[in-house]
C-alpha positions, 0 to 999 in steps of 0.5 A: 325865961328861956326861949323854946327854940333855943333847945338843945339835946341836954335839955331833954334830960333836964326835963326829967324822966320824960326827956330821958325817955324821949332821948333813949326812944331816939336812940333806939329808933337809930339802932334797932332801926338801923338793923331793920334797914341792913336785915332788909337790903344785906340779902340783896347785897350778898346775892349780888356779891355772890353773883359776881363771885361766880362770874370770876375766873377763878371760880370758874376755874376752880369749879372745873378743877373740882370736878374734873378731879372728881371724875378721876376719883370716880374712875378709880372707884368702885361701888357705893364710893363711885355712886357717892362721888357721882352724887357729889359731881352732880351736886356741885356742878348743879348751879355751874353753866354747862356751856362753860365745862370742857366737852369732857366733863359735860359728857361725863356729867351727862352720863351719870345724869342718865345713870340716875335716871335709868335707876329710877 
């Protein structure tokens, strides 16, 4: 007779359906449990990655350049186009720290905000 301490994974298959179900249950726990852990930790990891990216010089320079381009487009635009460009600029500037903006962009965005408040 075989010693119970000499158990191997191959023995699980030889115990019929119960052994096979046991092995499949262990595999399912590892596979689906791993996804559960990933779903739990992935958002926090992505948030940290995003925060690090937003601190990079390239992100900050790109945002300032985009806002500056929007300001130039706004100066050329008329009517509803001007309103649309102002909405886009205000939306893009919401998460960007104002103290990192050049003075001219900071003043322009303040002017746009004041214009929105006077319309309401």
